[in-house]
C-alpha positions in Angstrom: 0.0 0.0 0.0 1.3 3.5 -0.9 1.9 5.3 2.4 2.2 8.8 1.0 -1.1 9.6 2.7 -2.0 9.8 6.4 -4.4 7.0 7.4 -7.0 7.6 10.1 -5.9 6.4 13.5 -8.4 4.3 15.5 -9.3 7.4 17.6 -9.8 9.5 14.4 -11.9 6.7 13.0 -14.0 6.6 16.2 -14.4 10.4 16.1 -15.5 10.1 12.4 -18.3 7.6 13.4 -19.3 9.7 16.4 -19.8 12.7 14.1 -22.4 10.8 12.1 -24.5 9.8 15.1 -27.6 12.0 15.3 -28.6 13.5 18.6 -31.2 11.5 20.5 -30.1 8.2 18.9 -29.8 4.9 20.9 -26.6 3.2 19.9 -25.0 -0.1 20.6 -21.2 -0.3 20.6 -19.9 -3.7 19.8 -16.8 -5.4 21.3 -13.4 -4.2 20.3 -12.7 -1.1 18.2 -16.3 0.2 18.3 -16.1 0.9 22.1 -13.7 3.8 21.3 -16.7 5.7 19.8 -17.9 6.4 23.4 -14.9 8.6 24.0 -15.8 10.9 21.2 -19.5 11.7 21.9 -19.4 15.4 22.8 -20.4 16.4 26.4 -24.0 17.5 26.5 -24.8 15.7 23.2 -27.7 13.4 24.0 -26.9 9.9 22.7 -27.9 6.8 24.7 -25.1 4.2 24.5 -26.2 0.6 25.0 -24.1 -2.5 25.8 -25.3 -6.0 25.1 -24.6 -7.2 28.7 -27.3 -4.8 30.1 -26.3 -1.1 30.2 -28.0 1.9 28.8 -26.5 5.4 29.3 -22.8 4.5 29.1 -20.3 7.3 29.1 -16.6 7.4 28.1 -13.9 5.1 29.5 -13.0 5.9 33.1 -9.8 7.7 34.0 -6.9 5.5 35.0 -7.4 4.6 38.6 -11.2 5.2 38.6 -12.1 1.9 37.0 -15.0 -0.1 38.6 -14.9 -3.7 37.4 -18.5 -4.2 38.6 -19.4 -1.8 35.8 -18.2 -3.3 32.5 -19.3 -3.4 28.9 -19.8 -6.6 26.8 -16.1 -6.8 26.2 -15.3 -6.8 29.9 -13.8 -3.3 29.8 -14.6 -0.9 32.6 -17.0 1.9 31.6 -18.7 4.9 33.2 -22.4 5.5 33.6 -23.9 8.9 32.8 -26.6 10.6 34.9 -29.8 8.7 34.3 -28.1 5.6 33.0 -29.1 2.1 34.1 -27.9 -1.5 34.1 -30.4 -4.4 34.0 -30.9 -8.1 33.2 -29.4 -9.6 30.0 -32.8 -10.7 28.8 -34.1 -7.1 28.9 -31.0 -6.0 26.9 -31.7 -8.6 24.2 -35.4 -7.6 24.2 -34.2 -4.1 23.3 -31.9 -5.5 20.6 -34.4 -7.8 19.0 -37.4 -5.4 19.4 -36.1 -2.7 17.0 -35.3 -0.2 19.8 -31.7 0.5 18.7 -31.2 3.2 16.1 -27.7 2.2 15.3 -25.2 -0.6 16.2 -21.5 -0.3 15.5 -19.8 -3.6 15.0 -16.4 -5.0 14.0 -16.1 -7.4 11.1 -13.9 -10.1 9.5 -15.7 -9.5 6.2 -18.4 -7.3 4.7 -19.8 -7.8 1.2 -20.4 -5.0 -1.2 -24.2 -5.4 -0.7 -23.9 -5.4 3.1 -23.6 -9.1 4.2 -21.8 -9.3 7.5 -19.4 -12.0 8.8 -18.0 -11.0 12.2 -18.0 -14.0 14.5 -15.9 -16.9 13.1 -13.0 -17.4 10.7 -12.9 -21.1 11.4 -9.6 -20.9 13.3 -8.9 -23.2 16.2 -9.8 -21.5 19.5 -12.1 -19.0 17.9 -15.3 -17.9 19.5 -17.6 -21.0 19.4 -20.9 -19.2 18.6 -22.3 -16.0 17.1 -23.4 -14.6 20.5 -25.5 -11.4 20.3 -24.0 -10.1 17.1 -26.8 -11.6 15.0 -29.4 -10.0 17.2 -27.7 -6.7 16.9 -27.1 -6.9 13.1 -30.7 -7.6 12.3 -32.4 -5.8 15.2 -30.9 -2.4 14.9 -32.4 0.1 12.4 -28.9 0.6 11.0 -25.8 -1.5 11.3 -22.4 0.3 10.8 -19.1 -1.5 10.7 -15.8 -0.1 12.1 -12.8 -2.1 10.9 -9.3 -2.1 9.4 -9.8 -2.3 5.6 -7.1 -4.9 5.2 -6.2 -8.2 6.9 -2.7 -8.7 8.3 -2.0 -10.5 5.0 -2.9 -7.4 3.1 -6.2 -8.6 1.6 -9.4 -6.5 1.6 -12.0 -7.3 4.2 -14.6 -5.8 1.9 -15.4 -8.6 -0.6 -17.9 -9.5 -3.4 -19.1 -12.5 -1.4 -18.2 -13.4 2.2 -16.3 -16.7 2.6 -16.8 -16.8 6.4 -20.0 -17.8 8.2 -22.5 -15.0 7.9 -23.9 -13.0 10.9 -26.5 -11.2 8.8 -27.5 -10.8 5.2 -27.7 -7.3 3.6 -27.7 -5.7 7.1 -24.7 -3.3 6.9 -25.4 0.2 5.7 -22.0 1.8 6.2 -18.4 0.7 6.5 -15.9 2.9 8.3 -12.2 2.2 7.7 -8.9 4.0 8.1 -8.9 4.9 4.4 -12.5 5.6 3.5 -16.2 5.5 4.5 -18.4 3.5 2.2 -22.1 2.8 1.9 -23.4 -0.7 1.1 -26.3 -0.7 -1.3 -28.1 -3.3 -3.4 -26.1 -2.0 -6.4 -22.8 -2.3 -4.6 -20.4 0.0 -2.8 -20.8 3.8 -2.8 -18.1 6.2 -1.6 -19.1 8.6 1.2 -15.6 10.0 1.9 -11.9 9.1 1.7 -8.7 10.4 3.2 -6.8 13.2 1.5 -4.3 12.1 -1.1 -5.9 8.8 -1.9 -7.2 8.6 -5.4 -10.5 6.9 -6.2 -8.9 4.4 -8.6 -6.3 3.5 -6.0 -9.0 2.9 -3.4 -10.8 0.6 -5.9 -7.5 -1.3 -6.5 -7.0 -1.8 -2.7 -10.5 -3.0 -2.2 -10.6 -5.0 -5.4 -14.1 -3.8 -6.3 -15.9 -1.0 -8.2 -16.9 1.8 -5.9 -19.5 4.3 -7.2 -19.4 7.9 -6.2 -22.4 10.2 -5.5 -22.7 11.4 -9.1 -22.7 8.0 -10.7 -25.2 6.7 -8.2 -27.5 9.6 -8.8 -27.4 9.0 -12.5 -28.7 5.5 -12.2 
């Protein structure tokens, strides 16, 4: 990959996602990278952050030394609770997830197809997570599913693919993909560019991803 351009750091990527969350939204942050989004919700901006293990009203990560390990997110990381926040039974949390009460969920992924199929729970490796957990409930229960991930694997291949080769979490559920190089929309017609980092040419991004990526003008012309 040509490194003449400055990629988004994980914190910059989290801030990019936070900027797209509308005020008043109820948002689930999945395990891993998505938890960073909580640190970039502006103070006083009303967003209800949900965690699968039974929290509503999460705040940013606690300061070092202020951690309370009786208050953790689904990834077992200590979190804070904003005024008015609550924690409750796992069954109630899943009722929220399955009942269409989440406006957005932000999940990590191993693969996402150009039309929004999601694979984020198994690569088939020995010792991998044995079951899909709550990811399936989130992916199909939230009104919008966004993915936050590195664009490339450690081997340098794109995680955005024509068809997922890993077991699926959900079909056609992903609306947006946020990566260190670009933000993309998944549509029934394929990928559409929302934005990309400065210095990265459109053709170069398509070469990295290995798929055609429409821009706004070409999508509007269809």
